[in-house]
ROSE-4610 file (N, C-alpha, C; in Angstrom, 1 decimal, always signed):
// ROSE-4610
residu = [X/X/X/X/X/X/X/X/X/X/X/X/X/X/X/X/X/X/X/X/X/X/X/X/X/X/X/X/X/X/X/X/X/X/X/X/X/X/X/X/X/X/X/X/X/X/X/X/X/X/X/X/X/X/X/X/X/X/X/X/X/X/X/X/X/X/X/X/X/X/X/X/X/X/X/X/X/X/X/X/X/X/X/X/X/X/X/X/X/X/X/X/X/X/X/X/X/X/X/X/X/X/X/X/X/X/X/X/X/X/X/X/X/X/X/X/X/X/X/X/X/X/X/X/X/X/X/X/X/X/X/X/X/X/X/X/X/X/X/X/X/X/X/X/X/X/X/X/X/X/X/X/X/X/X/X/X/X/X/X/X/X/X/X/X/X/X/X/X/X/X/X/X/X/X/X/X/X/X/X/X/X/X/X/X/X/X/X/X/X/X/X/X/X/X/X/X/X/X/X/X/X/X/X/X/X/X/X/X/X/X/X/X/X/X/X/X/X/X/X/X/X/X/X/X/X/X/X/X/X/X/X/X/X/X/X/X/X/X/X/X/X/X/X/X/X/X/X/X/X/X/X/X/X/X/X/X/X/X/X/X/X/X/X/X/X/X/X/X/X/X/X/X/X/X/X/X/X/X/X/X/X/X/X/X/X/X/X/X/X/X/X/X/X/X/X/X/X/X/X/X/X/X/X/X/X/X/X/X/X/X/X/X/X/X/X/X/X/X/X/X/X/X/X/X/X/X/X/X/X/X/X/X/X/X/X/X/X/X/X/X/X/X/X/X/X/X/X/X/X/X/X/X/X/X/X/X/X/X/X/X/X/X/X/X/X/X/X/X/X/X/X/X/X/X/X/X/X/X/X/X/X/X/X/X/X/X/X/X/X/X/X/X/X/X/X/X/X/X/X/X/X/X/X/X/X/X/X/X/X/X/X/X/X/X/X/X/X/X/X/X/X/X/X/X/X/X/X/X/X/X/X/X/X/X/X/X/X/X/X/X/X/X/X/X/X/X/X/X/X/X/X/X/X/X/X/X/X/X/X/X/X/X/X/X/X/X/X/X/X/X/X/X/X/X/X/X/X/X/X/X/X/X/X/X/X/X/X/X/X/X/X/X/X/X/X/X/X/X/X/X/X/X/X/X/X/X/X/X/X/X/X/X/X/X/X/X/X/X/X/X/X/X/X/X/X/X/X/X/X/X/X/X/X/X/X/X/X/X/X/X/X/X/X/X/X/X/X/X/X/X/X/X/X/X]
num = [1/1/1/2/2/2/3/3/3/4/4/4/5/5/5/6/6/6/7/7/7/8/8/8/9/9/9/10/10/10/11/11/11/12/12/12/13/13/13/14/14/14/15/15/15/16/16/16/17/17/17/18/18/18/19/19/19/20/20/20/21/21/21/22/22/22/23/23/23/24/24/24/25/25/25/26/26/26/27/27/27/28/28/28/29/29/29/30/30/30/31/31/31/32/32/32/33/33/33/34/34/34/35/35/35/36/36/36/37/37/37/38/38/38/39/39/39/40/40/40/41/41/41/42/42/42/43/43/43/44/44/44/45/45/45/46/46/46/47/47/47/48/48/48/49/49/49/50/50/50/51/51/51/52/52/52/53/53/53/54/54/54/55/55/55/56/56/56/57/57/57/58/58/58/59/59/59/60/60/60/61/61/61/62/62/62/63/63/63/64/64/64/65/65/65/66/66/66/67/67/67/68/68/68/69/69/69/70/70/70/71/71/71/72/72/72/73/73/73/74/74/74/75/75/75/76/76/76/77/77/77/78/78/78/79/79/79/80/80/80/81/81/81/82/82/82/83/83/83/84/84/84/85/85/85/86/86/86/87/87/87/88/88/88/89/89/89/90/90/90/91/91/91/92/92/92/93/93/93/94/94/94/95/95/95/96/96/96/97/97/97/98/98/98/99/99/99/100/100/100/101/101/101/102/102/102/103/103/103/104/104/104/105/105/105/106/106/106/107/107/107/108/108/108/109/109/109/110/110/110/111/111/111/112/112/112/113/113/113/114/114/114/115/115/115/116/116/116/117/117/117/118/118/118/119/119/119/120/120/120/121/121/121/122/122/122/123/123/123/124/124/124/125/125/125/126/126/126/127/127/127/128/128/128/129/129/129/130/130/130/131/131/131/132/132/132/133/133/133/134/134/134/135/135/135/136/136/136/137/137/137/138/138/138/139/139/139/140/140/140/141/141/141/142/142/142/143/143/143/144/144/144/145/145/145/146/146/146/147/147/147/148/148/148/149/149/149/150/150/150/151/151/151/152/152/152/153/153/153/154/154/154/155/155/155/156/156/156/157/157/157/158/158/158/159/159/159/160/160/160/161/161/161/162/162/162/163/163/163/164/164/164/165/165/165/166/166/166/167/167/167/168/168/168/169/169/169/170/170/170/171/171/171/172/172/172/173/173/173/174/174/174/175/175/175/176/176/176/177/177/177/178/178/178/179/179/179/180/180/180/181/181/181/182/182/182/183/183/183/184/184/184/185/185/185]
x = [-51.6/-51.2/-49.7/-49.0/-47.5/-46.9/-47.6/-47.1/-47.3/-48.3/-48.6/-47.5/-47.0/-46.0/-44.6/-44.3/-43.0/-42.7/-43.7/-43.4/-43.0/-43.6/-43.1/-41.7/-41.5/-40.2/-39.1/-39.3/-38.3/-38.1/-39.2/-39.0/-38.2/-38.5/-37.7/-36.2/-36.0/-34.6/-33.9/-34.5/-33.8/-33.6/-34.5/-34.3/-33.2/-33.1/-32.0/-30.7/-30.7/-29.4/-29.0/-29.9/-29.6/-29.0/-29.7/-29.2/-27.8/-27.6/-26.3/-25.2/-25.6/-24.6/-24.3/-25.4/-25.2/-24.3/-24.6/-23.7/-22.3/-22.2/-20.8/-20.1/-20.8/-20.2/-19.8/-20.7/-20.4/-19.1/-19.0/-17.8/-16.6/-16.7/-15.6/-15.1/-16.0/-15.7/-15.0/-15.5/-14.9/-13.5/-13.3/-11.9/-11.0/-11.4/-10.6/-10.3/-11.2/-11.0/-10.0/-10.2/-9.4/-7.9/-7.8/-6.4/-5.8/-6.5/-5.9/-5.6/-6.5/-6.3/-6.1/-6.9/-6.7/-5.4/-4.9/-3.6/-2.5/-2.7/-1.7/-1.6/-2.7/-2.7/-1.9/-2.1/-1.3/+0.1/+0.5/+1.9/+2.4/+1.7/+2.1/+2.3/+1.4/+1.6/+2.9/+3.2/+4.4/+5.6/+5.6/+6.7/+6.9/+5.9/+6.0/+6.6/+6.1/+6.6/+8.1/+8.5/+9.9/+10.8/+10.3/+11.1/+11.3/+10.2/+10.3/+11.2/+11.1/+12.0/+13.5/+13.7/+15.1/+15.6/+14.8/+15.3/+15.5/+14.8/+15.0/+16.3/+16.6/+17.9/+19.1/+18.9/+19.9/+20.3/+19.5/+19.8/+20.9/+21.1/+22.2/+22.1/+20.9/+20.7/+21.3/+21.6/+22.3/+21.4/+22.0/+21.3/+20.2/+20.4/+19.4/+18.1/+18.2/+17.1/+16.2/+16.8/+16.1/+14.7/+14.5/+13.1/+12.1/+12.6/+11.7/+11.4/+12.5/+12.3/+11.3/+11.5/+10.7/+9.2/+9.0/+7.7/+7.0/+7.8/+7.3/+7.0/+7.8/+7.6/+6.3/+6.0/+4.8/+3.6/+3.7/+2.6/+2.4/+3.4/+3.3/+2.6/+3.0/+2.4/+0.9/+0.6/-0.8/-1.6/-1.1/-1.8/-1.9/-0.9/-0.9/-2.0/-2.0/-3.0/-4.4/-4.6/-6.0/-6.4/-5.5/-5.8/-5.8/-5.0/-4.9/-5.7/-6.8/-7.7/-8.5/-8.6/-9.3/-10.8/-11.4/-12.8/-13.0/-12.0/-12.0/-11.7/-10.9/-10.5/-11.3/-12.1/-12.8/-13.8/-14.6/-15.6/-15.0/-14.0/-13.4/-12.7/-12.0/-11.4/-12.4/-13.5/-14.5/-15.0/-15.3/-15.8/-14.7/-13.5/-12.4/-12.3/-12.4/-12.4/-13.6/-14.7/-16.0/-15.9/-15.3/-15.1/-14.1/-13.1/-12.0/-12.3/-13.0/-13.3/-14.8/-15.2/-16.6/-16.9/-18.2/-18.5/-17.9/-18.0/-17.4/-15.9/-15.2/-13.8/-13.5/-14.3/-14.2/-14.3/-15.2/-15.4/-14.1/-13.6/-12.3/-11.1/-11.0/-9.9/-10.0/-11.2/-11.5/-11.1/-11.5/-11.2/-9.7/-9.0/-7.5/-6.9/-7.4/-6.9/-7.2/-8.1/-8.3/-7.4/-6.6/-5.6/-4.4/-3.5/-2.2/-1.4/-1.3/-0.5/-1.1/-2.4/-3.1/-2.8/-2.8/-2.5/-1.1/-0.2/+1.2/+1.4/+0.7/+0.8/+0.3/-0.8/-1.3/-0.3/+0.3/+1.2/+2.5/+3.0/+4.3/+4.2/+3.1/+2.9/+3.4/+3.0/+3.5/+5.0/+5.7/+7.2/+7.8/+7.2/+7.6/+7.5/+6.3/+6.1/+7.1/+7.4/+8.4/+9.7/+10.2/+11.5/+11.5/+10.4/+10.4/+10.5/+9.8/+9.9/+11.3/+12.0/+13.3/+14.3/+14.1/+14.9/+14.6/+13.3/+13.0/+13.6/+13.5/+14.1/+15.6/+16.3/+17.7/+18.0/+17.3/+17.5/+17.2/+16.1/+15.8/+16.9/+17.4/+18.5/+19.7/+20.0/+21.1/+20.8/+19.5/+19.0/+18.9/+18.6/+18.3/+19.4/+20.7/+21.8/+21.9/+21.6/+21.6/+20.5/+19.3/+18.2/+18.5/+19.1/+19.4/+20.5/+21.4/+22.4/+21.7/+20.8/+20.0/+19.2/+18.6/+17.9/+18.9/+20.1/+21.0/+21.5/+21.6/+22.0/+20.9/+19.7/+18.5/+18.5/+18.7/+18.7/+19.8/+21.0/+22.1/+21.8/+21.2/+20.9/+19.8/+18.8/+17.8/+18.4/+19.2/+19.9/+20.7/+21.5/+22.3/+21.5/+20.3/+19.5/+18.8/+18.4/+17.9/+18.9/+20.2/+21.2/+21.5/+21.5/+21.7/+20.6/+19.3/+18.2/+18.3/+18.7/+18.8/+19.9/+21.0/+22.1/+21.6/+20.8/+20.3/+19.3/+18.5/+17.5/+18.3/+19.3/+20.1/+20.7/+21.3/+21.9/+20.8/+19.6/+18.6/+18.1/+18.1/+17.7/+18.8/+20.1/+21.2/+21.2/+20.9/+20.8/+19.7/+18.6/+17.4/+17.7/+18.4/+18.8/+19.7/+20.7/+21.6/+20.9/+20.0/+19.2/+18.4/+17.8/+17.0/+17.9/+19.0/+20.0/+20.5/+20.8/+21.3/+20.2/+19.0/+17.9/+17.5/+17.8/+17.6/+18.7/+19.9/+21.1/+21.1]
y = [+0.9/+2.2/+2.4/+1.4/+1.4/+1.5/+0.8/+0.9/+2.3/+2.9/+4.3/+5.2/+5.0/+5.8/+5.5/+4.2/+3.8/+4.2/+4.0/+4.3/+5.7/+6.7/+8.1/+8.3/+7.7/+7.9/+7.2/+6.0/+5.3/+6.1/+6.6/+7.3/+8.6/+9.3/+10.5/+10.2/+9.1/+8.7/+8.3/+7.5/+7.1/+8.3/+9.2/+10.4/+11.2/+11.4/+12.1/+11.5/+10.1/+9.4/+9.6/+9.5/+9.7/+11.1/+12.1/+13.5/+13.7/+13.1/+13.1/+12.5/+11.4/+10.7/+11.5/+12.2/+13.0/+14.2/+14.9/+16.0/+15.6/+14.4/+13.8/+13.6/+13.1/+12.9/+14.2/+15.2/+16.5/+17.1/+17.0/+17.4/+16.7/+15.4/+14.5/+14.9/+15.1/+15.5/+16.9/+17.8/+19.1/+19.0/+18.1/+17.9/+17.3/+16.4/+15.8/+16.9/+17.8/+18.9/+19.9/+20.3/+21.2/+20.7/+19.4/+18.9/+18.5/+18.9/+18.6/+17.1/+16.3/+14.9/+14.4/+15.0/+14.6/+14.9/+16.1/+16.5/+15.7/+15.4/+14.6/+13.2/+12.7/+11.4/+11.4/+12.5/+12.7/+12.8/+13.5/+13.7/+12.3/+11.5/+10.2/+9.3/+9.4/+8.6/+8.9/+10.2/+10.7/+10.2/+10.2/+9.8/+8.3/+7.5/+6.0/+5.7/+6.4/+6.2/+6.5/+7.6/+8.0/+7.0/+6.5/+5.5/+4.2/+3.8/+2.7/+2.9/+4.0/+4.3/+4.3/+5.0/+5.1/+3.7/+2.9/+1.5/+0.7/+0.9/+0.1/+0.6/+1.9/+2.4/+1.9/+1.7/+1.3/-0.2/-0.9/-2.3/-2.4/-1.3/-1.2/-2.4/-2.6/-3.6/-3.3/-4.4/-4.1/-3.3/-2.6/-1.6/-2.4/-3.6/-4.3/-4.6/-4.5/-4.7/-3.4/-2.3/-1.0/-0.9/-1.4/-1.3/-2.1/-3.3/-4.1/-3.4/-2.8/-2.1/-0.9/-0.2/+1.0/+0.5/-0.6/-1.2/-1.5/-2.1/-2.5/-1.2/-0.2/+1.0/+1.7/+1.6/+2.2/+1.4/+0.1/-0.7/-0.4/-0.2/+0.1/+1.5/+2.5/+3.8/+3.7/+2.9/+2.8/+2.2/+1.1/+0.5/+1.5/+2.2/+3.2/+4.2/+4.8/+5.8/+5.2/+4.0/+3.4/+3.1/+2.5/+2.1/+3.2/+4.2/+5.3/+6.5/+6.2/+7.3/+7.8/+9.1/+9.8/+9.3/+9.1/+8.7/+7.3/+6.4/+5.1/+5.2/+6.2/+6.2/+7.2/+8.1/+9.1/+8.5/+7.6/+7.0/+6.1/+5.2/+4.5/+5.4/+6.4/+7.4/+8.1/+8.5/+9.2/+8.3/+7.0/+6.1/+5.9/+5.8/+5.6/+6.8/+8.0/+9.2/+9.2/+8.9/+8.9/+7.9/+6.8/+5.7/+6.1/+6.9/+7.3/+8.5/+9.5/+10.7/+11.0/+11.4/+11.8/+13.1/+13.4/+14.7/+15.8/+15.7/+16.8/+16.9/+15.8/+15.9/+16.5/+16.2/+16.7/+18.2/+18.7/+20.2/+20.8/+20.1/+20.7/+20.6/+19.6/+19.4/+20.5/+20.7/+21.7/+23.1/+23.3/+24.6/+24.8/+23.7/+23.8/+24.3/+23.7/+24.0/+25.4/+26.1/+27.5/+28.4/+27.8/+28.6/+28.8/+29.7/+29.9/+28.6/+28.0/+26.7/+25.6/+25.6/+24.6/+24.9/+26.2/+26.6/+26.3/+26.5/+26.2/+24.7/+23.9/+22.4/+22.0/+22.5/+22.2/+22.6/+23.8/+24.3/+23.5/+23.1/+22.4/+20.9/+20.4/+18.9/+18.3/+18.8/+18.2/+18.1/+19.2/+19.2/+18.3/+18.2/+17.3/+15.8/+15.6/+14.2/+13.9/+14.9/+14.6/+14.3/+15.2/+15.0/+13.6/+13.3/+12.0/+10.9/+11.0/+9.9/+9.9/+11.0/+11.0/+10.3/+10.6/+9.9/+8.4/+8.0/+6.6/+6.0/+6.7/+6.1/+5.9/+6.8/+6.6/+5.5/+5.4/+4.2/+2.9/+2.9/+1.7/+1.4/+2.4/+2.1/+1.5/+1.9/+1.3/+0.0/-0.3/-1.5/-2.6/-2.2/-3.2/-4.2/-3.7/-4.7/-5.7/-5.3/-6.2/-7.2/-6.8/-7.7/-8.7/-8.2/-9.0/-10.1/-9.7/-10.7/-11.7/-11.4/-12.3/-13.3/-12.7/-13.5/-14.5/-14.1/-15.0/-16.1/-15.7/-16.8/-17.8/-17.4/-18.3/-19.2/-18.6/-19.4/-20.4/-20.0/-21.0/-22.1/-21.8/-22.8/-23.7/-23.2/-24.1/-25.0/-24.4/-25.2/-26.3/-26.0/-27.0/-28.1/-27.7/-28.7/-29.6/-29.0/-29.8/-30.8/-30.3/-31.2/-32.3/-32.0/-33.0/-34.0/-33.6/-34.5/-35.4/-34.8/-35.5/-36.6/-36.3/-37.3/-38.4/-38.1/-39.1/-40.0/-39.4/-40.2/-41.1/-40.6/-41.4/-42.6/-42.3/-43.4/-44.4/-43.9/-44.9/-45.7/-45.1/-45.9/-47.0/-46.5/-47.5/-48.6/-48.3/-49.3/-50.3/-49.7/-50.6/-51.5/-51.0/-51.8/-52.9/-52.6/-53.6/-54.7/-54.3/-55.3/-56.2/-55.6/-56.4/-57.3/-56.9/-57.7/-58.8/-58.6/-59.6/-60.6/-60.2/-61.2/-62.1/-61.6/-62.4/-63.3/-63.1/-63.9/-65.2]
z = [+22.2/+22.7/+22.6/+23.1/+23.1/+21.7/+20.7/+19.3/+18.8/+19.1/+18.6/+19.1/+20.3/+20.9/+20.4/+20.2/+19.8/+18.3/+17.4/+16.0/+15.8/+16.3/+16.0/+16.6/+17.8/+18.4/+17.6/+17.1/+16.3/+15.0/+14.4/+13.1/+13.4/+14.5/+14.8/+15.0/+15.7/+16.0/+14.7/+13.8/+12.6/+11.7/+11.6/+10.8/+11.4/+12.7/+13.3/+13.1/+13.2/+12.9/+11.5/+10.5/+9.1/+8.9/+9.5/+9.4/+10.0/+11.2/+11.8/+10.9/+10.3/+9.4/+8.2/+7.6/+6.4/+6.8/+7.9/+8.3/+8.6/+9.2/+9.4/+8.1/+7.1/+5.8/+5.1/+5.2/+4.7/+5.3/+6.6/+7.3/+6.9/+6.8/+6.4/+5.0/+4.0/+2.7/+2.7/+3.6/+3.7/+4.2/+5.2/+5.7/+4.6/+3.9/+2.8/+1.8/+1.5/+0.6/+1.2/+2.5/+3.2/+3.2/+3.5/+3.6/+2.3/+1.2/-0.1/-0.4/+0.1/+0.0/-1.4/-2.4/-3.7/-4.3/-4.1/-4.6/-3.8/-2.5/-1.8/-2.4/-2.8/-3.5/-4.8/-5.5/-6.8/-6.5/-5.4/-5.0/-4.6/-3.8/-3.4/-4.6/-5.5/-6.7/-7.4/-7.6/-8.2/-7.5/-6.1/-5.3/-5.5/-5.4/-5.6/-7.0/-8.0/-9.3/-9.4/-8.8/-8.8/-8.1/-6.9/-6.2/-7.0/-7.7/-8.5/-9.7/-10.4/-11.5/-11.1/-9.9/-9.4/-9.1/-8.4/-8.1/-9.3/-10.3/-11.6/-12.2/-12.2/-12.7/-11.9/-10.6/-9.7/-10.0/-10.7/-11.0/-12.1/-12.8/-13.8/-14.8/-15.4/-16.3/-17.6/-18.4/-19.7/-20.6/-21.5/-22.4/-23.2/-23.6/-24.4/-23.6/-22.3/-21.4/-21.2/-21.6/-21.4/-21.9/-23.2/-23.7/-22.9/-22.4/-21.6/-20.2/-19.7/-18.4/-18.6/-19.6/-19.9/-20.1/-20.8/-21.0/-19.7/-18.8/-17.5/-16.6/-16.8/-16.0/-16.5/-17.8/-18.4/-17.9/-17.8/-17.2/-15.8/-15.0/-13.6/-13.5/-14.3/-14.2/-14.5/-15.5/-15.9/-14.7/-14.1/-13.0/-11.8/-11.5/-10.4/-10.7/-11.9/-12.2/-12.1/-12.5/-12.5/-11.0/-10.3/-8.9/-7.9/-8.1/-7.1/-7.6/-8.4/-8.9/-7.7/-7.7/-6.6/-6.5/-7.6/-7.6/-7.0/-7.1/-6.5/-5.0/-4.6/-3.2/-2.3/-2.9/-2.2/-1.2/-1.6/-0.8/+0.4/+0.1/+1.2/+2.2/+1.7/+2.6/+3.4/+2.8/+3.6/+4.7/+4.4/+5.4/+6.5/+6.1/+7.1/+8.0/+7.5/+8.3/+9.3/+8.7/+9.5/+10.6/+10.3/+11.4/+12.4/+12.0/+12.9/+13.8/+13.2/+13.9/+14.0/+15.2/+15.4/+14.7/+14.6/+13.9/+14.7/+16.0/+16.9/+16.6/+16.5/+16.3/+14.9/+13.9/+12.6/+12.6/+13.4/+13.5/+14.1/+15.2/+15.8/+14.8/+14.1/+13.1/+12.1/+11.5/+10.5/+11.1/+12.4/+13.0/+13.1/+13.4/+13.5/+12.2/+11.1/+9.8/+9.4/+10.1/+9.8/+10.5/+11.5/+12.3/+11.4/+11.9/+11.2/+11.2/+12.3/+12.4/+11.5/+11.4/+10.5/+9.1/+8.7/+7.4/+7.0/+8.0/+7.7/+7.6/+8.4/+8.2/+6.8/+6.4/+5.0/+4.0/+4.2/+3.2/+3.1/+4.3/+4.3/+4.2/+4.4/+4.3/+3.0/+1.8/+0.6/+0.5/+0.9/+0.8/+1.8/+3.0/+4.0/+3.5/+2.9/+2.3/+1.3/+0.4/-0.7/-0.1/+0.8/+1.4/+2.2/+2.9/+3.6/+2.6/+1.5/+0.5/-0.1/-0.3/-0.8/+0.2/+1.4/+2.5/+2.4/+2.4/+2.3/+1.1/+0.0/-1.3/-1.2/-0.6/-0.4/+0.5/+1.6/+2.5/+1.8/+1.0/+0.2/-0.7/-1.4/-2.4/-1.6/-0.4/+0.3/+0.9/+1.1/+1.7/+0.6/-0.6/-1.7/-1.9/-2.0/-2.1/-1.0/+0.2/+1.4/+1.2/+0.8/+0.6/-0.5/-1.6/-2.7/-2.2/-1.4/-0.9/+0.0/+0.8/+1.6/+0.7/-0.4/-1.3/-2.0/-2.4/-3.0/-2.1/-0.8/+0.2/+0.3/+0.3/+0.4/-0.9/-2.1/-3.3/-3.2/-2.7/-2.7/-1.7/-0.5/+0.5/-0.1/-0.8/-1.4/-2.4/-3.3/-4.3/-3.7/-2.7/-2.0/-1.4/-0.8/-0.2/-1.2/-2.3/-3.4/-4.0/-4.1/-4.6/-3.6/-2.4/-1.3/-1.4/-1.5/-1.6/-2.8/-3.9/-5.2/-5.0/-4.4/-4.1/-3.2/-2.2/-1.3/-2.0/-2.9/-3.7/-4.6/-5.3/-6.2/-5.4/-4.2/-3.4/-3.0/-2.6/-2.2/-3.4/-4.6/-5.8/-6.1/-6.0/-6.2/-5.2/-4.0/-2.9/-3.2/-3.6/-3.9/-5.1/-6.1/-7.3/-6.8/-6.0/-5.5/-4.7/-3.9/-3.1/-4.0/-5.0/-5.9/-6.7/-7.1/-7.8/-7.0/-5.7/-4.8/-4.5/-4.4/-4.1/-5.3/-6.5/-7.7/-8.1/-7.5/-7.8/-7.0]
């Protein structure tokens, strides 16, 4: 008797859960579409590319290195295009949003984007992102020489330590040779 009662209840609950998840997914995809996630991704790719190109130019490499640099930039662009492809990212982003926001929250967020303020946010977000990336790029350009100086300090310290260990090893070998020579005399 209990089995007859439980089976329909469990089937009803699992069907409702699946329907809820499906509608949650539809809302999530609508949110990604409304927020222009795909074009934002393209914009982010372009900004990353520009920061990389600018930082490479800031290195002021010799002219004969330019073809090699350009070749590496092309490889980097190809990897970015392949890895930041919308079709690769859509499903994981959908899952992330579904994990982060409930269906009810999705409805509220979508309602916000229909307001004047929400529309303004959507309209201004790409420019804000671009300007933010420009600011970050400038800070990075100013920071890069400091990071390179720290790296050079580390290389110098490691080289000095290796030289010190080599001298100690040479001295130990010489001492061992002398002891062996003394014991055989």
